[in-house]
N, C-alpha and C positions, 0 to 999 in steps of 0.2 A: 906135163910139167912135174919137176921134182919138187919136192916139199921140205927138203934138205934145210934146216935153218928157221923152220915153222914150227911154234908150238901149238899146239889147241888142247884146251883146256875144257872138259865137259861138266857138267851138271850132272845129277843122277835122275831123281825123282822125276817123272815128264820128259826126259831125255832121253835118259840110256834104257829106262827101264818104268813100265806101268804099275806102281806100288800103290794102288789106290785102294786095293781092297784091303792089303793088311795094314796099312795107314789108318782106315778108316775103322778098323775093327779095333785097332791097339787104342785109339781116340775113345772110340766107345765104350772100350773097357774102362778108362781113366776117367772120364766123365762120370759115366753111370755110378762107377764104384764110389766115386764124392757124391753121389746122390745130386746130379745136375743134369739138366736137360740138354740133350746133343743141340747142338748148334743146326741151325737151317743149311749152311753151306759149307760143310767139310772141306770140299775141294778146295775153298781158298786159303787153308790152313796148309798145304802143300805149298812150300816155298820157303816162306818165311820162317824164322827160328819159332820154334814148336813153343816157347816157353812165352813170346809175344802171344801167341794165338791163346793160349790157354787164358793169359792173365785180360784178353780182350772179353771173355765172356765173365769177366767180373772177380774172378779169382783172387784169393788174398796170396800174399807171397809164401805162405806156409801151403796152401792148396796147389799152387803151382809145383811148387817142389814136390808133392807127392803125387801129383799126375802127372809129372815127367816120369817119375819112377816107376809107376804102374803101366805107363804108357810104354817105355822101355824095357819093361820085363816082359810084358807080353811080345812086343815086338822081336828082341833078341830071341825067345823060345820058337815062337811059330811063325810073327808077322812077316818076317823077310822073305820066309817062303812061300807069302800068298802075293806074289809077285811076278812079273813076265816081262821078257826083254821086247822091247818094241822089234817089229821086223826090220830086215836091212840090218842093223845095229852090228853085229858081230863082224857080219861082212864090210862094212863100212871101214871099223876099225882096223880091221886087218889091211884093207886096203889103204888106208892113209899111213899107217906104218911102214907097207911095202914102198910108197912114195917117197919116205923119210921124214914125214912128221914126227915130232916128240908130243906123244899123247900124255895128260894130266886129268886128274880128276880134283873138282873144287865144288864140294858138297857141302852144305849145312847141315844134313845128316851127320851123325857121330863118325868119327876117322873110323874107329872099329867097324860100326855095322856097315858103312858103307864098302869097307874091305870085306866084312863076310858076306855080304851080297856079291859083289863083282866075283869073288873067288868062286860062288855057290854055282853061278851062272857060267862061268868060265871066260869071264872077261878081263879078271884082274891082269892076266900075262901081258896084255897091249898097253898098259898104263908105266909109264916111268916111275910116276907117285900118285897113292891116292889121299888127296887131302880133304879134312872134313873138319866141322867143328869137335870141341872137345864136351864131355860129358859135363863138367863143372860149370860151364857157360863162359869161361872166358875166352874162348873164340867160336864166335856164335854168328855175326854178322856176315853178309856174302864177301866184304872185300877185305875183312882179316882172313878168310880161308883162300882166297885168290892169292894174297900176299903171301900166305903159308904156305903154298902149293909152290908160287912162283920161286921163292927162296930155296924151298927143296930140291927143285928142278936147275938150281945155278942161276937164278934173274934172269931168263932169258929178255929178250930186248922186247918191250909190249908193243912196239909197232910191227913186230913180227911173232906175235902172240895174238890167237882170238879165243872168245869164249863162246860156248855153245850151249843154249840154255832156253827154257821156255818161260822163264816168269820175269817180272819187272826186275826183281831183285838181283838176277843173273845180268840183267844189261847196265844196272843202276853200279853192282858192287865193282865189277870189270871196268867199268867205266872211269870210277875214281882213281884206277890204276893207269888209266891210258889205255885199256884195251879194249877193243871193238867185239861187241856180241852178234852171233848170227841167232837170231831167234827162231824156235824148232814149234810148228802150230800142232802137232801129236800129243802136247803135254795138257799141263792146267791153266795157263795163261791165256791162249789165243791170239792171234794176230793183232787185234786193236790193242792189246795189252801191250805187245812187244813194240809194235810202232811206233804206239806212244810213248812207250819207255826212251826210245832212241835206238832201238836195234839198226845195226848197221843193214841189214836184210833180214828178210824171213820167209823160212821154207816150208814146204810141204811134204816131203818125204827124203829119205837118205839120199837118192841120187841127187836131187838138188843142193842137199847140205854139201855133198862132196866137190860139187861143181862153184858154189857159193865160198868153201875154203881155197879151192884152187884160184879163183878169181881174187880173192881180198889178199891171198898170199903174195899174189902177183903183185898187187898194188904197195904192199909193203916192202919190195923191194928196192 
């Protein structure tokens, strides 16, 4: 079935790429430079705005700003390379474009960082627009990022738009704009989190993801 008229938005971390190694090492660099102990579950930091995660450690506002600067400096230099595209993703994106879908990115990573990662791994060419957060924090929450990407892509019909993500923040952020989310289990949230958050369907591999996109796109017609 052609996907002409369907817009598909993708998260990055935990959806397109496994960024945990670079993320964890960059968080460690920031936290330990400030003389603080690493949190027990850094994986929970992947997804929500990073300033909120740092603040949850009891950091002052000034320390949060410094931690973000330390994290971003390391991640921009080397952390983005400590990353791996999930199996089947490049093939999936090529098939979706060939099917006529318009693809976009909506990530809580800074927009420039997301672009740098996707260009490095040869994935940027599949996307009409790569949308992300701002460095100054004026756009950081998922619903704001999704709205930003939707606006840049010409305000496609939410009923013909799908969000693909691995965390509850993807489901809730897209849902605020009337967009259904397909959850993927290969990231950092897991099936229970995604189901509880209200994902329309949860899938375990890219073959099932392509099928789910086609099925939900047909419902939107």
